[in-house]
C-alpha positions in Angstrom: 86.9 86.9 109.3 88.9 85.0 111.9 91.9 87.3 111.6 89.8 90.4 112.3 88.1 88.7 115.3 91.5 87.5 116.7 93.1 90.9 116.4 90.1 92.7 117.8 90.1 90.4 120.8 93.8 90.1 121.6 95.8 92.6 119.5 99.5 91.9 119.0 100.8 90.7 122.4 103.5 92.9 123.9 105.6 89.8 125.0 105.7 88.7 121.4 106.7 92.2 120.2 109.5 92.2 122.7 110.6 88.7 121.8 110.5 88.6 118.0 109.3 92.0 116.9 106.5 92.5 114.4 106.1 91.9 110.7 106.1 95.6 110.1 109.4 96.1 111.9 110.9 93.2 109.9 109.7 94.9 106.7 111.1 98.2 108.0 114.5 96.8 108.5 114.5 95.4 104.9 113.5 98.9 103.6 116.1 100.6 105.7 118.8 98.3 104.3 117.7 98.9 100.7 117.6 102.7 101.4 121.1 102.7 102.8 122.5 100.6 99.9 120.7 102.0 96.9 119.8 105.6 97.7 123.0 107.6 97.4 123.2 111.4 97.3 125.6 111.3 94.3 123.0 109.5 92.1 121.0 111.5 89.6 117.2 111.8 90.1 116.5 109.3 87.3 118.9 106.7 88.8 117.4 107.2 92.2 113.9 106.6 90.8 115.1 103.4 89.1 116.7 102.3 92.3 113.5 103.0 94.2 111.5 100.9 91.7 114.0 98.0 92.1 113.8 98.3 95.9 110.0 98.0 95.8 110.3 94.9 93.6 112.6 93.4 96.2 110.3 94.3 99.1 107.3 92.9 97.4 109.1 89.8 96.4 110.4 89.1 99.9 107.2 89.8 101.7 105.0 88.1 99.2 107.3 85.2 98.7 107.6 84.4 102.4 103.8 84.7 102.9 103.1 82.5 99.9 105.5 79.8 101.1 103.9 79.9 104.6 100.4 79.6 103.1 101.3 76.7 100.9 103.2 75.0 103.7 100.4 75.4 106.3 97.3 74.9 104.1 97.3 71.1 104.6 98.1 71.1 108.3 95.6 70.5 111.0 93.9 73.7 112.1 95.3 75.4 109.0 92.6 78.0 108.8 93.1 79.1 112.4 96.9 79.1 112.1 96.7 81.2 108.9 94.2 83.6 110.6 96.6 84.1 113.5 99.4 85.0 111.1 97.1 87.3 109.1 95.9 89.0 112.3 99.4 90.5 112.7 98.8 92.5 109.5 95.7 94.3 111.0 95.7 97.0 113.7 92.2 97.4 115.2 93.1 97.2 118.8 96.3 99.1 118.7 94.7 102.0 116.8 91.9 102.2 119.4 94.3 102.2 122.3 96.6 104.9 120.8 93.8 107.3 120.0 92.1 106.5 123.3 95.3 107.7 125.1 95.0 111.1 123.4 91.4 111.4 124.6 92.5 110.4 128.1 95.2 113.1 128.2 92.8 115.8 126.8 90.2 114.9 129.5 92.8 115.4 132.2 93.6 118.8 130.6 97.2 117.9 130.1 98.2 119.4 126.8 101.9 118.2 126.9 100.7 114.6 127.6 98.1 114.9 124.8 100.8 116.1 122.4 103.0 113.2 123.4 100.2 110.7 122.9 99.2 112.1 119.5 102.8 112.0 118.3 102.5 108.2 118.2 99.7 108.3 115.6 100.5 111.3 113.4 103.6 112.5 111.4 103.1 116.2 111.9 104.8 118.4 114.5 102.7 118.0 117.8 104.5 120.8 119.5 102.6 123.4 117.5 99.1 122.0 118.2 96.7 123.4 120.7 94.0 121.2 122.4 91.7 121.5 119.4 94.5 120.7 117.0 95.5 117.6 119.0 91.9 116.5 119.0 91.6 117.0 115.2 94.9 115.2 114.6 93.7 112.2 116.6 90.4 112.0 114.7 92.1 112.4 111.3 94.6 109.7 112.2 91.8 107.4 113.4 89.9 107.8 110.1 92.9 107.4 107.9 94.3 104.5 109.7 90.9 102.8 109.8 91.4 102.6 106.0 95.2 102.0 105.9 95.6 99.7 108.9 92.3 97.8 108.9 90.1 97.9 105.9 92.9 97.8 103.3 94.8 94.7 104.8 91.4 93.0 105.3 90.5 93.7 101.7 93.7 92.3 100.3 93.7 89.3 102.6 90.2 88.5 101.4 91.2 89.0 97.8 94.6 87.4 97.6 95.1 85.6 100.8 98.1 85.9 103.1 100.4 87.0 100.3 98.0 89.8 99.4 97.9 91.1 102.9 101.7 90.8 103.3 102.4 92.6 100.0 100.0 95.4 100.9 101.6 95.8 104.3 105.1 95.9 102.7 104.1 98.6 100.2 102.3 100.6 102.9 105.3 100.4 105.2 107.6 101.5 102.4 105.4 104.5 101.7 105.5 105.6 105.3 109.3 105.3 105.4 110.4 106.5 102.0 107.4 107.9 100.2 108.0 111.5 101.3 108.4 114.6 99.1 111.9 115.4 100.5 115.2 115.8 98.6 116.3 112.4 99.8 113.1 110.5 98.9 111.4 112.6 96.1 112.8 110.3 93.4 113.7 107.1 95.4 110.3 106.9 97.1 108.3 107.7 94.0 107.3 104.1 93.2 106.4 103.4 96.9 104.1 106.4 97.1 102.5 105.7 93.7 101.9 102.0 94.5 100.5 102.9 97.9 98.0 105.3 96.4 96.9 102.7 93.9 96.4 99.8 96.3 94.6 102.0 98.8 92.0 103.2 96.3 89.3 100.5 97.0 89.8 100.4 100.8 89.6 104.2 101.2 86.2 104.4 99.5 85.0 101.3 101.4 86.1 102.8 104.7 84.1 106.0 104.0 81.0 103.9 103.3 81.5 102.0 106.5 81.8 105.2 108.5 78.6 106.5 106.9 76.9 103.2 107.8 78.2 103.5 111.4 76.8 107.0 111.6 73.4 105.8 110.4 73.2 103.6 113.5 74.6 106.2 115.9 72.1 108.6 117.5 74.6 111.4 117.9 76.1 111.2 114.4 74.8 112.2 111.0 75.0 109.8 108.1 73.6 112.5 105.8 76.3 115.0 106.6 79.0 112.3 106.3 77.8 111.4 102.8 77.6 115.1 101.8 81.1 115.8 103.1 82.5 112.8 101.1 80.9 114.1 97.9 81.9 117.7 98.5 85.3 117.5 100.1 87.0 114.1 99.7 88.4 114.7 96.2 90.0 118.0 97.2 92.3 116.4 99.8 96.0 116.4 98.9 95.9 112.6 99.2 93.8 110.6 96.7 92.7 108.3 99.5 92.9 109.9 103.0 90.2 112.5 102.1 87.4 109.8 101.9 87.5 108.4 105.5 88.4 111.8 106.9 85.6 113.6 105.1 83.1 110.9 106.2 84.3 111.2 109.9 84.2 115.0 109.8 80.6 115.1 108.4 79.4 112.4 110.8 80.8 114.3 113.8 80.0 117.8 112.7 83.6 119.0 112.8 86.1 120.3 110.2 89.2 118.3 109.8 92.5 118.6 107.7 93.4 122.1 106.4 97.0 123.5 106.8 99.3 121.3 108.9 103.0 121.5 109.9 105.4 118.7 109.1 109.1 119.0 110.1 108.7 122.7 110.5 107.1 123.3 107.1 103.5 124.2 106.8 101.6 122.1 104.2 98.4 123.4 102.8 95.4 121.1 102.4 91.7 121.4 101.9 89.3 121.3 104.9 87.2 118.2 105.2 83.7 118.9 106.6 82.0 122.2 107.2 81.5 122.0 111.0 83.4 123.6 113.9 87.2 123.6 114.1 87.2 123.5 117.9 87.3 119.8 118.3 87.4 118.4 121.9 88.1 115.2 123.8 84.4 114.5 123.5 84.7 114.5 119.7 87.6 112.1 120.0 85.5 109.7 122.1 82.6 110.1 119.6 85.0 109.3 116.7 86.2 106.2 118.6 82.6 105.1 119.1 82.0 105.5 115.3 85.2 103.6 114.6 84.1 100.6 116.7 80.7 100.5 114.9 82.3 100.8 111.5 84.8 98.0 112.4 82.0 95.8 113.6 80.1 96.3 110.3 83.3 95.4 108.5 83.6 92.2 110.5 79.9 91.4 109.9 80.3 91.9 106.1 83.4 89.7 106.1 81.5 87.0 108.0 78.6 87.2 105.6 81.0 86.9 102.6 82.8 84.0 104.2 79.6 82.1 104.9 78.3 82.8 101.4 81.5 81.6 99.7 81.4 78.4 101.8 77.8 77.8 101.0 78.4 78.1 97.3 81.6 76.0 97.3 
C-alpha cells in the first residue's frame, strides 16, 4: 500500500535516475550481457533455447537474491516498512505511465501529428511513422491499458504475494520479455523461456486489471461498465496475447472505441483481433477519457490494497 502511494505521489525522481539509474536499467544491462555471451548465431535452435532458459534462471536468481538479501537486512531496522516501501515503489510505474500518455494527448490537442508520433513512440513498440491521428490515439490507449496491468497491477500483486523478492523477480522477467521475448530469428528460441514465463506470471494481474477498469467505468458517468464487461467476455480471449486483451478489451468497451487490430512492427504488419465494437476514429478526448479511467482504476487498486493491509494487520 505504501509503495503504491509513494510512487503515485513522487514517481521515480529524475535526479536519482541520472545519478544511479533505475532497477529496470540495471536488469536490462544484465540481460544484454547474457544475450551477448550466450546467444550466438552459430548455435542450433535447441541450444539457443537451453541458453535462454539458463539466462532466465540467472536473471531471476540475481534479481530475487538481491531483493531477498535487502529485505532480510532491512526488516529489523527502524522504519523498516517505510524503507522497504520506498524500494518497492521503484518497481511500480503509475506516475510515469500517466505522464507519458498525457504527453500524447497534449500533442494531439495541439494538432501536431509528428509530435504525437514522437510521444507515442515512448510507450509502444510499433512503428509510429505509419500512424495517423486516430492510430496514435488508439496506440496510446492500448498502451495505457496494457501497462496498467504490466507496470502497476502485476508488480503490486507480486509484491503483496511474495514481498520485495516477488516484485523484483516479476520485474526481471517482464524486462527480459520486453528485450528478448520477440518472435524474430535472433530471439525466437533464446527468448522462448522469457516470453512463456512472462505470459504465466501476468495471468492473474491481467484479469484483475480488467475488473478494475470495469469498476472504474461503473463510477464514471461518461463510461460504460456494461460494455466494458461485454467486450472482455466477447473479445479478450481472441487477442494474440493471452493477457493484453483483457485490459485492452475492458478499456475499449468502457470508452466505446475499437482497439487493437492489425499493427506494424519493424515494417511487418501483424494481424490481431479487434477489441471492442465501437468506433475506430479515436481522438485526444478519448485518450483523456482513458487517463481518467486509469486514475480511478488505480485509486480502486490502492483502496483494495489498503483494505487488505488493514485486514491482515487486524487478524495478525
